[in-house]
N, C-alpha and C positions, 0 to 999 in steps of 0.2 A: 396890435391887431393879431388875433390868433387865426391860423388857417382852419377852414372848416373840416370837421370830422363827420363822417356819415355812418349811421347805423340804420339798416333796413330790415324791417320785420315783415313776416308773411302777410299779415293783415292788420287792420286798424285796431282790432281788439287786443291782439298781442302787443302792438305798439303801445297802447294805453297802459296795459298792465306792466310792461317792462319799464316804461317811462315813470310810472308811479313808484315802482321799486327803486329805480335810480334816484328819484327825488327824495324818498325816505332816507336813503343812505346819505345823500348830500346834506340834508337837514341835520341828521343825527351827528354826522362828522363835524359840521360847523358848530353845533351846540357844544360838542365835546371840546372843540378847540378854542372857542371864543365866548362861550356862555349863552349865546343866542344865535339865531339865524334870520336871514331876511330873504324873502322870495317874492318875485313879481309874477302875478298870475295873468293868464290870458283867457279870453272867452272863446266863443265859437265851438264847433262840434268836437274838435280835437282837444282843446283846452278843457272843456267840460267833461269829455270822455276820460281824460287823465284824472280829473278830480273825482269822478265817480269810481274809477278803479282804485284810487287812493283810499276812498271812503270804505271800500269793501276789502282792503288788504289787511290781513291779520297783523302785519308788521307796522301798521300805522301807529300802534300804541307805543312803539319805540320812540316816537317824537314827543318831546316835552312841548305841548301845544301852548303853554303859557309863556314860553320863551321864543316865540316865532312872530316876526313881523311880516305882514302880508300887504303888498302893494298891488297896483294894477298898471298894466301898460297902456290901456286906453279904456274909455267908457263912452257909452251912448248917453248923450245929454238929455235925459228923460227924467220924469219925476221919481222920487225915492220910492222903491218898492215895485217899480214897473218890471214886469217879467222879462223884458228885453234887455235890461241892464245886466252887465257882466257880473256885478256884485250879487244881484238877485239870483242869478243862475249858479254862482259859486256857493251861495248859502244853501240852495236846494241840493246841489250835488255833494257838498262836503261840509261846509262850515257849521251848519246846524247840527251835525252829528259828532262834532269833536269839541273839546273844551278850550277853544281859542279864547284869548283875552280880548274882549271887545275893543279895548283901547289900542290894541296893536293890529287891528284890522283897518287899514287905511284906505277906505273907499274914496273914489273920486266924487266931487260934489255933484248933486242932482240939480235938475232944472228948477225944482221948487225949494231949493236950499237957500242959504243966506245971500247968495249972489243973484238969485232970481234967474232970469233968462240971459244974463250976461256971461256967456261961455268963456270969454277971455278973462274976466275976473275970477271965474271958477278955476281956470287953468293956473292963473297966478297964485291963487290960494294953495293949490296942490303943490306947486313949485316951492312955496314957502314952507309947507309941511315937510317936504323932502329935505330942504335945506336945514331945517331945525333938527332933523334926525341924523344929519351927517356929522361925523366927528372929525377931529383934526387928522386922524389916520386915513380919512377918505380922500383928502386932498382935492376936494371939489364940492359942488353944491348939491350932490345927492349921495346917499349911502352907497357903499360898495356892496351891491346885492350879491348874495351867494349864488342864486340862480334867477335868471330872468327868462321867462317863457314867452314865446310868440307863436301865434298861428300864422301861416302863410296863405294869403288869399290867392285866388286864381289869376289875379292881375299883378301878383308879386307884392301886394301891400302887406305890411306888418303893423301891429298896433292900429292906429288910424292914420298912418303915413301912406298916402296913395301916390302912385306915380305922377310926377310933374307938378303936383299941387304944392302950395307954399310951405306946408308943414314939413315936408321931407327936405326942404332946403334950409331949414332953421339950423343955425350953428351956435347961437348964443343961449337961448332959453332952453330950459329942461322940460317944460310942459307948455303946450299950446292949445288954444281953441281951434277946432277944425270947422270950417264953414264950407258948405257945398260938397260934402263927401259924395262920391258917385254911387254909394249904396246907402239905403236908409238905415237909421235916420241921418240926415245930412249934417247935423250939428253934433260934434263929439269933443272929447278932451283926450289928448294923447301925449305920452312921453315923446321926446324927440330923439333923433339918433345919438346926440351927445350923451343924453341920460341913459339910453340903452347900453351904450358902450362903457358905462361905468361899472357894469356887472362883472363879477369874476367869470361867470359862465353864462352864455346866452344859448338857449335851446330853441330851435325852430322846429315846429311840428307841422307835418303835412301828411295827409292820408287821402287816397282816392285818385281816380284817373283825372278828375277835374283840376287837380293840383300839379299834374305831371309837367305841363309846359312851364308853369311858373317856377318850379324847382329847377328845371333844366336851364331856364334863362338866368336865374339868380346865381347859379353855380358855374356859369359859363363865362364869367368875367364882365357881366353887364355893370353899368354904372348905377349908383344908388338913387339917382334922380329918376331914372327910367325904371329901375327895379329896386324898390326900397329894401327888400329882403337881402339884397347883396351888401347893403351897408350896415346890417345888424351883426355885430360880432362882440365877443367878450374879451376881457383883458387876458384871461388865462386859457379860455376854451370856448370854441364855437361848435355846437353840436347840432347836426341836422338829424332829427328822428323821423323816419319815413316808414310808410308801408310800401310793399312791392309795387302797387299801382302808382303811387306818387313818384317812385324812383324809375318808372318804366322808360323814361326818355333819357336817362343818364347813361354815359358810357360805363360799361360793367367794370372797367378798371378803376373807377372812382371809389368803389367800396369793396371790402373783402367778401369773398363768397360765404364765409362763416356768419356774416351778419344777416344773410337773407333768411 
């Protein structure tokens, strides 16, 4: 478990641009060290804002897009191409503008895919895809992701792991179907905390005053069942990327003045 580090930016636009620059560096470094890189994307306004900033960053061309595996932390269980799906939004924000290898874009199954409306079968299929991509060096059923990004919800949820619901209590499976999520749509597919913790680095993104209480709760020692964001951490690094509004309820001693 890595202790959380905080970086606080003046506003969400600066946060997105700085996070995009940070991600480019991580991907390029991983490709130089190991030949390829793997990143887990997140949806929501902050995840999509980061992808849009990455799309417009001149340094994006430093990435060898053909040697990048892209996964998702969660997905709305909707038909393929639905504009509410995270993968649809990622394509619009970034993926349609860069030369990614389609075979290395690992979208979660859609509700009109081979598993039909069986979200649990869809989750099991994604778990199998992750397991197939894991090598002996990963020592587990998922690849050791270089960076796994998560948006933090106002209720402290990450991916589609909501407080007190069964998915956040899962300790064995790497991917689960989520039933009865408290925000629409109610049916989703999500990585579990054990899968999230396989990443070298976990980045939690939060911007806006509506996220301030969730950030404060998650960083105050709350338990992961009540505050799932508190249970999201990386093997080597856990990074909270915030804007000033989202950090407004944190003790100032938690982050250095230079990061504001």
